[in-house]
C-alpha positions in Angstrom: 27.6 75.8 88.4 26.7 73.1 85.8 28.6 73.0 82.5 25.5 73.8 80.5 24.7 76.8 82.7 28.2 78.1 82.5 28.1 77.8 78.7 24.8 79.7 78.5 26.2 82.4 80.8 29.3 82.7 78.7 27.3 83.0 75.5 25.1 85.6 77.1 28.1 87.6 78.3 29.6 87.5 74.8 26.4 88.7 73.2 26.2 91.5 75.8 29.8 92.5 75.0 29.1 92.4 71.3 25.9 94.5 71.6 27.6 97.1 73.7 30.5 97.3 71.1 27.9 98.0 68.4 26.2 100.6 70.5 29.6 102.4 70.8 30.2 102.0 67.0 26.7 103.3 66.3 27.2 106.4 68.5 30.6 107.2 66.9 29.2 106.7 63.4 26.2 109.0 64.0 28.6 111.7 65.3 30.9 111.2 62.3 28.0 111.8 59.8 26.1 114.3 61.8 27.4 117.3 59.9 27.3 115.6 56.5 24.4 116.1 54.1 24.8 112.6 52.6 23.7 109.9 55.0 25.1 107.0 52.9 27.9 104.9 54.5 29.9 102.1 52.8 30.9 99.1 54.9 33.8 97.2 53.3 37.1 95.4 54.0 40.4 95.0 52.3 39.8 91.3 51.5 37.1 88.7 51.7 36.2 86.9 54.9 36.9 89.7 57.4 33.3 90.1 58.6 32.1 93.1 56.7 28.6 91.6 56.0 28.0 90.5 59.6 29.2 94.0 60.7 26.8 95.6 58.3 23.9 93.6 59.5 24.6 94.0 63.2 25.3 97.7 62.8 22.1 98.2 60.8 20.1 96.4 63.6 21.8 98.5 66.3 21.0 101.7 64.4 17.4 100.7 63.9 16.9 99.9 67.6 18.0 103.5 68.4 15.1 104.9 66.3 16.5 106.2 63.0 15.0 104.9 59.8 17.7 102.6 58.4 18.1 101.0 55.0 20.7 98.3 54.6 21.6 97.7 50.9 23.5 94.6 49.8 25.7 96.0 47.0 28.0 93.0 47.0 26.6 91.7 43.7 29.3 89.1 43.4 28.8 87.3 46.8 25.6 88.6 48.4 25.1 87.2 51.9 23.2 89.8 54.0 19.9 88.3 53.2 21.0 85.0 54.8 22.1 86.7 58.0 18.8 88.7 58.1 16.6 85.7 57.2 15.3 87.8 54.3 14.6 87.2 50.6 17.5 87.6 48.2 15.4 88.8 45.2 14.2 91.1 43.8 16.8 93.7 44.6 19.5 96.1 43.5 20.4 94.4 40.2 16.7 94.4 39.2 16.3 98.1 39.9 19.5 99.0 38.1 18.4 96.9 35.1 15.0 98.6 35.0 13.2 95.4 35.8 11.7 96.5 39.1 11.0 99.7 41.0 12.7 100.4 44.3 9.5 100.0 46.4 8.9 96.6 44.9 12.3 95.4 46.2 12.5 97.0 49.7 11.8 94.6 52.5 10.7 95.8 55.9 12.1 93.8 58.8 10.2 94.5 62.1 12.2 95.1 65.3 12.5 92.2 67.7 9.6 91.6 70.1 9.9 93.8 73.2 12.1 96.3 71.4 11.4 100.0 72.1 12.1 100.9 68.4 9.2 101.5 66.1 10.9 102.1 62.8 12.4 98.7 62.2 14.9 98.0 59.4 14.5 98.2 55.7 16.6 95.9 53.5 17.3 96.0 49.8 18.9 92.7 48.7 21.3 92.2 45.8 18.6 90.8 43.6 18.9 88.7 40.4 22.6 89.0 39.6 24.1 89.9 36.2 27.5 89.1 34.8 29.2 92.6 34.9 28.7 94.0 38.4 31.3 96.8 38.1 29.7 98.1 34.9 26.2 97.9 36.3 27.2 99.7 39.5 29.1 102.3 37.4 26.0 103.6 35.6 24.2 106.8 36.7 21.3 104.6 37.8 23.3 103.7 40.9 23.6 107.3 42.0 19.8 107.8 41.4 19.0 104.7 43.4 21.1 105.8 46.4 19.8 109.3 46.2 16.2 108.0 46.3 17.0 105.8 49.4 18.8 108.7 51.2 15.8 111.0 50.8 13.6 108.4 52.6 16.1 107.3 55.3 18.1 108.7 58.2 21.0 106.5 57.3 21.8 104.1 54.4 24.3 101.4 55.0 25.9 99.7 51.9 27.5 96.3 52.3 30.0 96.3 49.4 32.6 93.9 48.1 36.2 94.0 49.5 38.3 96.8 48.1 41.4 95.0 46.9 40.1 92.1 44.7 37.6 94.1 42.6 36.8 97.7 41.6 33.1 97.7 42.7 33.6 99.5 46.0 35.8 102.2 44.5 33.0 103.0 42.1 30.4 103.1 44.9 32.5 104.9 47.5 32.5 108.2 45.8 28.7 108.3 46.0 28.7 107.9 49.8 29.5 110.2 52.8 32.4 107.8 53.6 33.4 104.3 54.4 33.9 102.1 57.5 36.7 99.6 56.9 36.4 96.2 58.6 39.7 94.6 59.5 40.2 91.1 61.0 42.6 91.1 63.9 45.7 88.8 63.6 44.8 88.0 60.0 45.0 91.0 57.8 48.5 92.5 57.3 48.9 96.2 58.0 50.2 96.8 54.5 47.0 95.4 53.0 44.9 97.6 55.2 46.9 100.6 54.2 46.5 99.7 50.5 42.8 99.5 50.9 42.6 102.8 52.7 44.8 104.5 50.1 42.7 103.1 47.3 39.5 104.4 48.9 41.0 107.9 49.5 42.4 108.1 45.9 38.8 107.4 44.7 37.4 110.3 46.8 36.0 108.1 49.6 36.4 109.5 53.1 37.4 107.0 55.8 35.0 107.3 58.7 36.5 104.7 60.9 37.9 101.2 61.2 36.2 98.2 62.9 38.8 95.8 64.3 37.1 92.4 64.1 37.7 89.3 66.2 39.6 91.3 68.8 40.7 89.4 71.9 41.7 90.6 75.3 45.1 89.1 74.7 45.8 91.2 71.6 48.3 94.0 71.9 49.4 96.8 69.6 52.3 95.0 68.1 51.3 94.8 64.5 47.5 94.6 64.4 46.5 98.0 65.8 44.9 100.2 63.2 44.5 103.3 65.4 41.0 104.7 65.5 39.1 101.5 65.3 36.3 99.9 67.2 36.9 96.4 68.5 34.4 93.5 69.1 34.6 89.8 69.1 32.4 88.5 66.3 30.5 85.2 66.0 29.7 85.3 62.3 32.1 85.4 59.4 
């Protein structure tokens, strides 16, 4: 087999493995929230750079392909990046709605499913919008709860891409408004103590832990220090 052909085959195999991992994650998440009245789920991490945004985007796409009406919200008002991964506009968005500059429907973007996809619902995306200087204070107003309630009434599941837990307080403010959180952890990089601190902070702030995504997992990894129990593993391509 030619080198280029082997490379293409390897890339296709990696994509298939990744897609299957997200189907498993999708199935487990839907079971976890099935008996909950609030379909809002936070996706976060202990620290920056662990792949929470790429996890949010790929999970949202996987959910939408299964048929539910999905809204992905970029609530990382400090370092928004979901729009780039989606190829979507970054404004207007959350900050504009919370500041009473725009209505929700003016900011929601519909992203159609890929060609040939059996799904008809597609994915809705609410970007971070025109950013202000005090994200925590903005997210801590009652308007955030009203925004999420409005989205939850129109969607089967609302995914929130939020800032990492330990550096800033934003996610702790948001988490109590959600059904629970999925914590993204990068294998071989994030110390167990840091993961435990993030989990404890979320729980103290009345946020239920729905599961852990173990990111950049390799077949050579064992459970000697980077095993977080009930996680879902996949090998990511994006940061």
